[in-house]
C-alpha positions as CSV (number, residue, x, y, z in Angstrom):
1,M,9.7,31.0,3.7
2,L,6.6,32.7,2.6
3,I,7.0,34.7,-0.4
4,S,3.8,35.1,-1.7
5,S,0.0,35.4,0.0
6,A,-1.7,32.6,0.3
7,L,-5.4,32.9,-1.9
8,L,-7.7,31.1,1.1
9,F,-11.6,30.9,0.2
10,G,-13.9,29.0,2.6
11,C,-17.5,27.7,2.3
12,T,-19.2,25.1,4.4
13,T,-22.6,23.8,3.1
14,L,-25.0,21.1,4.4
15,A,-25.1,17.7,3.1
16,G,-26.6,17.8,-0.8
17,A,-26.9,15.0,-3.1
18,N,-24.0,12.6,-3.4
19,P,-21.2,12.2,-5.2
20,L,-19.2,15.5,-4.3
21,S,-15.7,16.4,-6.3
22,V,-13.3,18.3,-6.1
23,E,-10.9,19.4,-8.8
24,S,-7.1,20.6,-9.6
25,P,-6.6,24.2,-10.2
26,D,-5.9,23.6,-13.3
27,G,-8.9,20.9,-14.1
28,S,-7.3,17.8,-15.1
29,I,-7.7,16.2,-12.2
30,R,-11.1,15.2,-10.6
31,L,-11.8,13.8,-7.1
32,Q,-15.0,12.2,-6.2
33,F,-16.4,11.1,-3.0
34,D,-19.5,9.0,-2.3
35,T,-21.1,7.5,0.9
36,Q,-23.1,5.0,-1.1
37,D,-24.6,2.6,1.3
38,G,-23.4,4.4,4.0
39,V,-19.9,3.4,3.0
40,P,-17.4,6.2,2.3
41,T,-15.4,5.9,-1.3
42,Y,-13.3,8.4,-3.7
43,S,-12.5,8.0,-7.3
44,V,-9.5,10.1,-9.3
45,V,-10.0,10.9,-13.2
46,R,-7.4,12.8,-14.9
47,N,-7.8,14.3,-18.3
48,G,-10.8,11.8,-18.6
49,K,-8.8,8.4,-18.1
50,I,-9.7,6.6,-15.0
51,I,-6.7,6.5,-12.4
52,L,-8.9,5.3,-9.3
53,N,-11.9,3.2,-9.4
54,P,-14.1,3.4,-6.3
55,S,-11.8,2.7,-3.3
56,R,-13.1,2.2,0.0
57,L,-12.5,4.5,3.0
58,G,-12.6,4.1,6.7
59,L,-10.6,2.5,9.7
60,K,-10.8,-0.9,11.7
61,L,-11.2,0.2,15.9
62,K,-10.3,-1.6,19.0
63,E,-13.1,-2.3,21.5
64,L,-15.1,0.8,19.3
65,P,-17.2,0.3,16.3
66,D,-15.4,0.6,13.4
67,L,-15.1,4.0,11.1
68,T,-15.8,2.1,8.0
69,E,-19.8,2.2,7.7
70,G,-22.7,4.0,8.5
71,F,-22.0,7.9,7.5
72,T,-24.0,10.2,6.0
73,V,-22.3,13.5,5.2
74,K,-22.9,16.0,8.0
75,S,-21.1,19.0,5.9
76,V,-18.8,19.6,3.2
77,E,-16.1,22.7,3.3
78,R,-13.7,23.9,0.7
79,D,-11.1,25.9,0.0
80,A,-8.7,27.0,-2.2
81,H,-4.5,27.7,-1.8
82,D,-1.7,29.2,-3.8
83,E,1.6,30.1,-2.2
84,N,5.2,30.1,-3.4
85,W,7.5,29.1,-0.2
86,R,11.5,28.6,0.1
87,P,12.9,25.8,2.0
88,V,16.0,26.3,3.9
89,W,18.0,23.9,0.8
90,G,16.3,21.3,-1.9
91,E,16.4,21.1,-5.1
92,E,14.8,23.8,-5.6
93,A,14.9,27.5,-4.2
94,E,11.2,27.9,-4.2
95,I,8.2,25.6,-4.5
96,R,4.9,26.2,-5.2
97,D,2.0,24.9,-3.3
98,H,-1.0,25.5,-5.2
99,Y,-4.0,23.1,-4.4
100,N,-7.9,23.0,-4.5
101,E,-9.4,21.6,-1.0
102,M,-12.6,19.7,-0.2
103,R,-13.2,18.5,3.6
104,V,-16.0,16.3,4.0
105,N,-17.0,15.6,7.7
106,L,-19.0,12.6,8.6
107,E,-21.3,11.3,10.9
108,Q,-22.3,7.7,11.8
109,K,-26.0,8.6,13.3
110,E,-26.8,4.6,13.7
111,V,-23.8,3.3,14.3
112,A,-22.4,5.2,17.2
113,P,-24.7,8.2,17.6
114,G,-23.0,11.5,17.8
115,R,-19.2,10.5,16.4
116,T,-17.9,12.3,13.5
117,V,-15.1,12.0,11.3
118,A,-14.0,13.8,8.6
119,V,-11.8,12.9,5.5
120,V,-9.5,15.9,3.8
121,F,-8.9,15.7,0.1
122,R,-6.4,18.3,-1.6
123,V,-6.4,17.7,-5.2
124,F,-3.1,19.4,-7.3
125,D,-2.2,19.7,-10.7
126,D,0.4,16.3,-10.0
127,G,-1.7,14.1,-7.7
128,I,-3.8,13.8,-4.5
129,G,-3.4,13.6,-1.0
130,F,-5.7,12.9,1.8
131,R,-5.8,12.4,5.4
132,Y,-8.3,10.9,8.2
133,E,-9.0,13.3,10.6
134,F,-10.7,12.3,14.3
135,P,-11.5,15.7,16.3
136,R,-12.1,14.9,20.1
137,Q,-15.8,14.7,21.3
138,E,-17.5,12.4,23.4
139,A,-17.9,9.7,21.7
140,L,-14.6,9.7,20.3
141,Q,-12.1,10.5,23.0
142,D,-8.5,8.1,22.7
143,F,-9.0,4.8,21.2
144,A,-6.5,2.4,19.2
145,I,-6.6,1.3,15.4
146,M,-6.5,-2.1,14.2
147,D,-5.4,-1.2,11.2
148,E,-6.9,1.0,8.0
149,V,-9.2,-0.3,5.1
150,T,-7.9,2.4,3.0
151,E,-8.0,1.6,-0.7
152,F,-6.5,2.0,-4.4
153,A,-8.4,0.8,-6.8
154,F,-6.7,1.3,-9.9
155,D,-8.2,0.9,-13.5
156,D,-5.2,-1.5,-15.2
157,N,-3.0,-4.2,-13.9
158,H,-0.1,-1.6,-14.4
159,T,3.9,-2.1,-14.2
160,T,5.2,-1.2,-10.4
161,W,8.3,-1.0,-8.6
162,S,8.4,-1.7,-5.0
163,I,10.3,-3.4,-2.2
164,P,8.7,-6.1,0.0
165,A,7.4,-4.6,3.3
166,E,8.5,-8.0,5.2
167,G,12.2,-10.1,5.2
168,V,13.7,-6.5,4.3
169,R,15.8,-4.8,6.7
170,F,15.9,-0.6,7.0
171,Y,14.4,-1.2,3.3
172,E,18.0,-2.0,1.9
173,A,16.6,-4.2,-0.7
174,L,16.6,-4.0,-4.6
175,F,13.8,-2.3,-6.6
176,R,11.8,-5.3,-8.1
177,E,9.5,-4.6,-11.4
178,L,6.4,-6.3,-11.5
179,P,2.5,-6.3,-12.3
180,L,0.6,-5.0,-9.8
181,D,-1.1,-7.8,-8.6
182,E,2.3,-9.8,-7.7
183,I,3.7,-7.4,-5.5
184,G,2.4,-9.0,-2.1
185,K,2.9,-6.7,1.0
186,V,5.3,-3.8,-0.2
187,S,6.7,-0.7,1.5
188,T,5.9,2.8,0.2
189,P,6.9,4.2,-2.0
190,V,5.4,2.4,-4.9
191,T,6.0,3.5,-8.7
192,I,3.9,3.0,-10.9
193,R,3.9,3.0,-14.9
194,C,0.5,2.7,-17.4
195,A,0.5,1.1,-20.7
196,D,0.0,4.8,-22.3
197,G,3.5,5.8,-19.9
198,T,1.7,8.0,-17.2
199,H,3.6,7.6,-14.0
200,M,1.9,7.5,-10.3
201,A,3.6,7.2,-7.4
202,L,2.2,5.6,-4.3
203,H,3.3,7.5,-0.5
204,E,2.3,9.3,2.2
205,A,3.4,12.7,3.5
206,N,3.6,14.1,7.6
207,L,4.1,10.4,9.3
208,T,3.5,12.3,12.8
209,D,2.7,9.8,15.8
210,Y,1.3,7.1,13.6
211,A,2.7,3.7,12.4
212,A,4.2,3.6,8.9
213,M,1.7,2.6,5.9
214,N,2.3,-0.1,3.6
215,V,0.1,-1.6,1.3
216,Q,-1.1,-5.6,0.4
217,A,-2.1,-6.2,-3.5
218,V,-5.4,-7.8,-3.7
219,P,-4.7,-11.3,-5.1
220,G,-6.4,-11.5,-8.9
221,G,-7.4,-7.3,-8.6
222,N,-5.5,-4.0,-9.7
223,T,-6.7,-2.8,-5.8
224,L,-4.4,-2.1,-3.3
225,T,-4.9,-1.6,0.2
226,A,-3.0,0.0,3.5
227,S,-1.5,-2.2,6.0
228,L,0.0,-0.2,9.1
229,T,2.8,-1.6,10.4
230,P,2.1,-3.3,13.8
231,W,3.1,-3.3,18.0
232,Q,4.3,-6.0,19.1
233,S,0.9,-6.1,21.3
234,G,-0.8,-5.9,17.5
235,E,-2.5,-2.8,17.8
236,K,-1.5,-0.7,15.1
237,V,-1.9,3.3,16.2
238,F,-2.9,4.5,19.7
239,V,-4.6,8.0,18.9
240,T,-4.3,10.0,21.7
241,N,-3.1,14.0,21.5
242,V,-2.2,14.0,17.9
243,R,-5.7,13.6,15.9
244,V,-5.1,13.2,12.2
245,S,-3.6,10.2,10.1
246,P,-0.2,11.0,7.6
247,W,-1.4,12.2,3.9
248,R,-2.3,9.5,2.0
249,T,-0.6,10.2,-1.5
250,L,-0.8,9.8,-5.1
251,I,1.4,11.4,-7.8
252,I,0.3,11.5,-11.6
253,A,2.1,12.5,-14.1
254,D,3.0,12.2,-18.2
255,N,6.1,10.8,-17.2
256,A,9.3,10.0,-15.0
257,G,10.8,12.9,-15.2
258,D,8.0,14.9,-14.2
259,M,6.9,12.5,-11.5
260,T,10.4,13.2,-9.9
261,L,10.1,16.8,-9.8
262,S,6.3,16.6,-7.7
263,R,6.5,18.4,-4.2
264,I,3.4,16.9,-3.3
265,M,4.6,15.4,-0.4
266,L,7.0,18.2,1.0
267,N,3.6,20.6,0.2
268,L,1.5,18.3,2.4
269,N,3.5,19.0,5.8
270,E,4.2,22.3,7.9
271,P,6.3,25.2,7.4
272,C,9.6,25.0,9.4
273,A,9.1,25.2,12.7
274,V,12.9,25.4,13.6
275,E,14.6,28.9,14.7
276,N,17.7,29.9,13.1
277,A,17.6,27.1,10.6
278,E,19.8,28.2,8.2
279,E,22.3,28.9,10.5
280,F,23.1,25.5,11.4
281,C,21.6,23.7,8.9
282,V,24.0,23.8,5.9
283,P,24.2,21.5,2.9
284,Q,27.8,20.6,2.2
285,K,30.0,17.8,0.7
286,Y,31.7,15.8,3.6
287,I,34.1,12.5,3.4
288,G,34.6,10.3,6.6
289,V,36.5,7.7,8.4
290,W,34.4,5.2,7.3
291,W,35.2,3.2,4.2
292,C,38.2,1.8,5.5
293,Y,36.4,-0.5,8.1
294,H,34.6,-1.8,5.5
295,M,37.9,-2.6,3.8
296,K,39.6,-4.3,6.9
297,T,42.3,-1.1,6.8
298,A,40.8,-0.1,10.3
299,T,38.5,-1.3,13.2
300,W,35.5,1.1,14.7
301,E,36.4,-0.3,18.0
302,A,39.8,0.9,19.8
303,G,43.0,-1.1,19.5
304,E,46.3,-1.2,16.9
305,H,44.1,-0.6,13.8
306,H,41.5,2.1,14.9
307,G,40.2,4.2,12.8
308,A,39.2,7.2,15.1
309,T,42.5,8.6,16.2
310,T,43.5,12.2,16.5
311,E,45.8,11.9,14.3
312,N,43.9,10.0,11.5
313,V,41.4,12.8,11.7
314,K,43.2,15.5,11.4
315,R,44.6,14.1,8.0
316,Y,41.2,13.8,6.5
317,M,40.8,17.0,7.7
318,D,43.6,18.3,5.8
319,F,42.5,16.7,2.9
320,A,38.9,18.3,2.9
321,A,40.3,21.9,3.4
322,R,42.7,21.0,0.6
323,N,39.4,19.6,-1.9
324,N,36.6,22.1,-0.7
325,F,34.9,19.5,1.9
326,G,32.8,21.1,4.6
327,G,33.0,17.7,6.5
328,V,34.3,14.9,8.1
329,L,32.1,11.9,9.3
330,V,33.9,10.1,12.1
331,E,32.5,6.7,13.0
332,G,34.5,4.3,15.8
333,W,35.1,7.5,18.3
334,N,33.2,6.3,21.4
335,H,33.4,3.3,24.0
336,D,32.1,0.5,23.5
337,W,32.3,-0.4,19.7
338,A,34.0,-4.2,21.1
339,T,30.7,-4.7,23.3
340,W,28.1,-2.7,21.8
341,D,27.1,-1.1,25.0
342,F,27.5,2.3,23.5
343,S,28.3,5.6,25.6
344,F,27.9,9.0,23.6
345,T,29.5,11.1,26.0
346,R,32.8,8.9,26.5
347,P,35.7,9.4,23.8
348,Y,37.9,6.3,23.6
349,E,40.9,7.4,24.8
350,D,43.0,8.1,21.5
351,F,39.8,10.5,20.6
352,D,40.4,14.5,21.2
353,I,37.3,15.5,20.2
354,A,37.9,19.3,21.7
355,E,41.5,19.3,19.6
356,L,39.7,17.9,16.5
357,N,36.8,20.3,16.9
358,R,39.4,23.1,17.2
359,Y,41.4,22.3,14.7
360,G,38.4,21.5,12.2
361,R,37.2,25.3,13.0
362,E,40.8,26.6,12.3
363,N,41.0,24.8,8.8
364,G,37.4,25.5,7.9
365,V,36.3,21.8,8.2
366,A,33.3,20.7,10.4
367,L,33.3,17.0,12.9
368,I,30.6,15.7,11.7
369,G,29.3,13.1,15.0
370,H,28.2,9.2,15.2
371,H,25.7,7.9,17.4
372,E,25.1,4.3,16.4
373,T,22.3,3.0,19.1
374,G,22.3,-0.6,17.9
375,G,18.7,0.0,17.7
376,K,18.8,0.1,21.8
377,I,16.5,2.8,22.2
378,A,16.2,2.8,26.2
379,N,20.2,3.6,26.5
380,Y,20.1,6.2,23.9
381,E,17.3,8.3,24.8
382,S,18.9,8.2,28.8
383,Q,22.1,9.6,27.1
384,M,20.5,11.6,24.5
385,H,20.6,15.1,26.2
386,D,24.1,15.1,27.4
387,G,25.6,13.7,24.2
388,M,23.9,16.4,21.8
389,K,25.2,18.9,24.0
390,L,28.9,17.2,24.2
391,Y,28.4,17.9,20.7
392,A,27.0,21.4,20.8
393,D,29.4,22.5,23.3
394,N,32.4,21.9,21.4
395,G,30.3,23.7,18.0
396,M,29.4,20.8,16.5
397,H,25.9,20.9,14.2
398,Y,25.9,17.5,12.8
399,V,25.5,13.9,13.9
400,K,24.7,10.8,12.1
401,T,22.5,8.3,13.9
402,G,22.4,4.4,13.2
403,Y,20.0,1.8,14.2
404,V,21.7,-1.8,13.4
405,G,19.5,-4.1,14.8
406,D,16.3,-6.2,13.5
407,M,13.7,-4.7,16.5
408,L,14.1,-1.5,18.2
409,D,14.6,-2.5,21.8
410,G,14.5,-5.8,21.5
411,K,10.6,-5.8,20.5
412,E,9.3,-3.0,17.8
413,L,9.7,-2.3,14.8
414,H,11.6,0.6,12.7
415,S,8.2,1.9,11.1
416,S,6.2,0.9,14.0
417,Q,4.8,4.1,15.8
418,F,7.1,3.4,18.8
419,G,9.5,3.9,16.3
420,V,7.9,6.9,14.6
421,R,7.8,8.9,17.9
422,H,11.4,7.7,18.7
423,Y,12.8,9.4,15.8
424,R,10.8,12.2,16.1
425,N,11.8,13.0,19.2
426,V,15.5,12.6,18.4
427,I,15.0,15.5,15.5
428,E,13.5,17.8,17.7
429,T,15.7,17.5,20.9
430,A,18.4,17.9,18.1
431,A,16.9,21.2,17.0
432,R,17.1,22.6,20.4
433,Y,20.9,21.6,20.5
434,G,21.2,23.2,17.1
435,L,22.1,20.0,15.2
436,A,21.3,18.6,11.8
437,I,20.7,15.0,11.6
438,D,21.7,11.7,8.9
439,N,19.5,9.0,10.1
440,H,20.4,5.9,9.5
441,E,18.0,2.5,9.5
442,P,15.2,5.3,9.8
443,V,11.4,4.8,9.1
444,I,11.5,5.7,5.5
445,P,11.0,9.5,4.8
446,T,7.8,11.3,4.6
447,G,8.7,15.2,3.8
448,L,9.0,16.3,7.4
449,Q,12.7,17.9,5.9
450,R,10.1,21.2,5.4
451,T,9.2,21.5,8.8
452,Y,12.2,19.9,10.6
453,P,14.5,21.2,8.3
454,N,17.8,19.7,10.7
455,L,16.4,16.0,9.3
456,M,18.7,17.1,6.2
457,T,19.6,13.5,5.4
458,Q,18.8,9.6,5.5
459,E,19.6,6.0,4.2
460,G,16.7,3.6,4.5
461,V,18.1,2.6,0.6
462,R,20.4,0.2,-0.5
463,G,23.5,2.3,-0.6
464,Q,26.8,2.1,-1.5
465,E,27.9,0.1,1.4
466,W,26.6,-3.0,0.1
467,D,29.1,-2.7,-3.4
468,A,31.9,-3.1,-0.3
469,W,30.3,-6.4,1.4
470,C,27.1,-8.0,-0.4
471,P,28.1,-11.5,-0.9
472,E,26.1,-11.3,-4.3
473,G,28.6,-9.2,-5.9
474,G,27.1,-5.4,-5.1
475,N,24.8,-3.4,-6.4
476,P,23.4,-4.0,-10.0
477,P,23.7,-1.4,-12.5
478,S,20.1,-1.0,-12.7
479,H,20.1,0.0,-9.1
480,T,21.1,3.7,-9.1
481,V,19.1,4.5,-12.2
482,T,16.1,2.9,-10.5
483,L,16.5,4.9,-7.2
484,P,15.7,8.4,-8.3
485,F,11.9,6.9,-9.3
486,T,11.6,4.5,-6.3
487,R,13.1,5.1,-2.8
488,G,14.3,9.3,-4.2
489,L,10.8,10.3,-4.3
490,A,11.0,10.2,-0.7
491,G,13.1,12.6,0.0
492,P,17.1,12.7,-0.2
493,M,19.0,9.5,0.7
494,D,22.7,9.1,1.9
495,F,23.7,6.6,-0.7
496,T,27.4,7.7,0.2
497,P,28.7,7.5,-3.7
498,V,31.8,8.2,-5.3
499,T,33.8,5.4,-4.6
500,F,36.9,5.7,-7.0
501,R,38.5,1.9,-6.2
502,F,36.6,-1.1,-8.4
503,D,39.0,-3.9,-6.5
504,N,38.1,-5.4,-3.4
505,P,40.8,-7.0,-1.5
506,V,38.0,-8.4,1.4
507,M,35.6,-9.9,-0.7
508,P,36.7,-10.2,-4.6
509,Q,34.0,-11.0,-5.7
510,T,32.1,-8.1,-4.5
511,H,32.7,-4.9,-6.0
512,V,31.3,-1.3,-7.6
513,N,29.5,-2.1,-10.9
514,T,29.9,1.0,-12.7
515,T,32.2,3.3,-14.6
516,L,34.0,6.2,-12.5
517,A,32.4,8.4,-14.7
518,K,28.9,7.5,-13.8
519,Q,30.2,7.6,-9.9
520,L,30.7,11.5,-10.8
521,A,27.3,11.1,-12.2
522,L,25.5,9.8,-9.2
523,F,26.9,12.4,-7.2
524,V,24.4,14.8,-9.0
525,I,21.6,12.4,-9.9
526,L,21.5,10.8,-6.3
527,Y,20.6,13.8,-4.2
528,S,21.2,14.5,-0.7
529,P,22.3,17.9,1.2
530,L,24.9,16.6,2.9
531,Q,26.2,14.5,0.2
532,M,29.3,12.0,1.1
533,A,32.1,11.0,-1.2
534,S,32.4,7.2,0.3
535,D,36.1,6.4,-0.3
536,E,39.4,6.3,1.5
537,I,41.0,10.2,0.4
538,E,43.5,7.7,-0.8
539,N,42.0,6.6,-3.9
540,Y,41.2,10.4,-4.6
541,M,44.7,11.1,-4.3
542,A,45.0,9.2,-7.0
543,N,43.1,10.0,-9.4
544,P,43.1,14.1,-9.1
545,E,41.4,15.0,-12.6
546,P,38.3,13.2,-12.4
547,F,37.6,13.8,-8.6
548,Q,38.1,17.8,-9.9
549,F,34.6,17.8,-10.4
550,V,33.4,16.7,-6.9
551,R,35.7,19.3,-5.8
552,D,33.8,21.8,-7.7
553,C,30.2,20.7,-7.1
554,P,27.8,21.8,-4.8
555,T,24.8,20.3,-2.4
556,D,22.1,22.7,-2.5
557,W,20.1,23.8,-5.7
558,E,18.2,26.9,-7.2
559,K,16.3,24.5,-10.4
560,T,16.5,20.7,-11.3
561,L,15.5,19.4,-14.0
562,F,15.3,15.6,-16.3
563,P,15.9,15.8,-19.7
564,E,15.5,12.5,-20.4
565,A,14.4,9.1,-17.5
566,E,13.4,5.8,-18.0
567,I,13.2,3.9,-14.8
568,G,15.7,1.4,-14.8
569,K,17.6,1.9,-17.6
570,Y,18.9,5.8,-18.0
571,I,18.7,9.4,-16.5
572,T,20.0,12.6,-17.0
573,T,19.3,14.9,-14.1
574,A,20.5,18.8,-14.4
575,R,20.5,21.3,-11.2
576,K,21.2,24.4,-10.9
577,E,23.6,25.8,-8.3
578,K,21.6,28.3,-5.8
579,G,23.2,32.2,-5.9
580,G,24.6,31.1,-9.2
581,D,24.8,30.7,-12.8
582,T,26.6,27.0,-12.7
583,W,24.8,24.1,-13.9
584,Y,25.9,20.3,-13.5
585,V,24.5,17.1,-15.1
586,G,24.4,13.4,-14.4
587,S,23.9,10.9,-16.6
588,A,24.0,7.9,-16.2
589,T,22.7,4.0,-17.7
590,G,22.3,1.2,-16.4
591,E,23.0,-2.5,-17.6
592,D,23.0,-1.5,-21.3
593,A,25.7,0.7,-23.2
594,R,24.0,3.6,-24.8
595,T,24.2,7.5,-26.3
596,A,23.1,9.9,-24.1
597,V,21.6,13.2,-26.0
598,I,21.1,16.0,-23.6
599,N,19.5,19.1,-24.8
600,L,20.5,22.2,-23.3
601,N,18.3,24.4,-24.2
602,F,17.4,24.7,-19.8
603,L,20.4,27.2,-20.2
604,D,20.1,30.8,-20.1
605,P,19.2,32.3,-23.8
606,G,21.6,33.8,-25.3
607,A,24.8,33.1,-23.2
608,T,27.5,30.9,-23.7
609,Y,28.9,28.3,-21.2
610,L,31.8,26.9,-20.9
611,A,31.2,22.7,-20.4
612,T,33.2,20.7,-18.8
613,I,32.7,16.6,-19.5
614,Y,34.0,13.8,-18.1
615,R,32.7,10.6,-19.4
616,D,33.7,7.6,-20.3
617,G,36.9,6.8,-22.3
618,E,37.8,4.0,-24.7
619,G,36.5,0.8,-23.2
620,A,35.0,2.3,-20.3
621,N,33.1,-1.2,-18.9
622,Y,31.7,-1.4,-15.8
623,D,32.6,-5.4,-15.5
624,T,36.2,-5.0,-17.7
625,D,37.7,-1.7,-17.1
626,P,35.9,0.7,-15.1
627,Y,38.8,3.4,-14.9
628,P,39.1,5.1,-17.6
629,V,37.5,8.9,-17.9
630,V,38.2,11.6,-20.8
631,I,37.8,15.0,-19.8
632,E,37.5,17.6,-22.3
633,Q,36.0,21.2,-22.5
634,K,34.2,22.9,-25.0
635,E,31.8,26.2,-25.8
636,V,28.0,25.5,-25.5
637,T,24.6,27.4,-25.4
638,S,21.2,26.8,-24.9
639,D,20.8,25.6,-28.7
640,S,23.2,23.1,-28.0
641,I,22.7,19.2,-27.8
642,L,25.4,17.2,-26.3
643,S,25.6,13.3,-28.0
644,I,27.7,11.5,-25.4
645,P,28.8,7.8,-25.4
646,Q,28.0,5.9,-22.1
647,G,29.7,2.2,-21.5
648,R,27.7,-0.5,-19.4
649,S,26.7,1.2,-16.4
650,G,28.4,4.0,-17.8
651,G,27.8,7.5,-17.2
652,C,29.0,11.2,-17.5
653,A,29.4,14.4,-15.4
654,I,29.3,18.6,-17.0
655,K,29.9,21.0,-15.2
656,L,28.8,24.1,-17.2
657,A,29.6,27.6,-16.4
658,K,28.3,30.9,-17.9
659,I,31.2,33.0,-19.6
């Protein structure tokens, strides 16, 4: 929703002397474009410091001359834009979209006479975005891209965090801290820290009918080159009706916290395209008939220990209603989990979908459906409308989709153009049925939730389930204090925190490597508008005092801040509830114990707040005794500074209610 008018101006100039340049609104970032010897390049400087040296632009085509050289500047168009807009849900209630734009129209007179393309640059105060545009023309109809030659030539061999693009399923990996020249081929986002403390993040925005971008390090250099995910046939992108690439984005900030607050990716997506989104894209907490499967106390498939029975789901709904949870996820409700030949309209005989929806509505609890496809796209798309209609006819508004399978339809990669097209089809179809999506095994998010707010959350992360069955022992302590600065930059993640039981009868060597207080903190730190409390409800019933923080905590926010942060070491996140005065704080550490020093200067001046603090108790430590939690209250103001000791992989959660 637009809340202030956009400031727009434009001008067109004929080709002049290169180089061309455009600056951010505050003048701190300057992007320069050149076509020396016919090869298009761009470079970036921030506050007099080189961020990117001249970096190549262009694309390699199939059976056509490449879009890499022989260019002259035909014309240049400039715009400026400044507006505030309100997301349907998010980490803040209002986002400013402020940039200067330069559109460079290029022509290849000799290589391909008459052929024109454009590169559009947008420069924000906290980074840049650019994309290619391919106007349909006689010399460029439908065509195939074999790869991009897009470069990011950094000025030094910076420290990075990333995950490999190959040999990793569904982006579920630990982020590796490596020098830039050693990362190999990786997925984005790539998080970068310079020696002077500047933090950057390389990713993409508005991935539409295109292949996801990976990047490849040039050995012995400081340059990353784009590497698109291919079709099985070798092509990367078939360009037909969509005549633009995704935006290539680079956030540039003074520190890790400011980097995490950037909204460049959202601003480079289109405004909301879903009618009445506020009516069914409602943020909420949920629980699920789910962790019991990992603990082997129930089964997905029908039988003696079937988890998705009408009786058991009602039990979960009763707990949700008593504890301020809006929904209950149910996996294993449909035929046939024994064979993975799934029907999306045929429930198991002991699961009464109509009765459960009636019971849920009576108790104010939504039934969250589940569509696991096993990666069988043809099977799913042949039933998708009927499956979504079944949910809509029963008054349901949420569905978790899944794609467990190394290849889609046994042949295409999840992040290929094939996968991107399918996921968009699901999002748009779901919107027509009034359904919000929690997408597991996705392509990495690129900000599409601005346009399609029914894409409420996604996995694409090594989540809490790894603490149930990972043979190496679960996620290490540093993992959850790395994710906000890496995968979290791409968008909401369904990590599923708040497991309260730390022993694992199924795999005794594997468990949650945090304290209980850190689990509470993660409910705030790891953002998702649909936030799942992952554990079996019996473990919450056994710990009602610390569980109170989860009962109270919302999942939709007016404002978000990061009072202290260092990648992989520690983080403190403060969020103000939307439409209210209460703040919630999550603070966590990695492998090392520390004392969090939390300045409360974000509170309203002159007001007094009651701080309810849930912190690590005496001796709390993730690998010896994760359970001790101290709950205490004190009055605080905006002048207060809290010093809170945290055990190894420990933390604290704080509710700050205005008195």
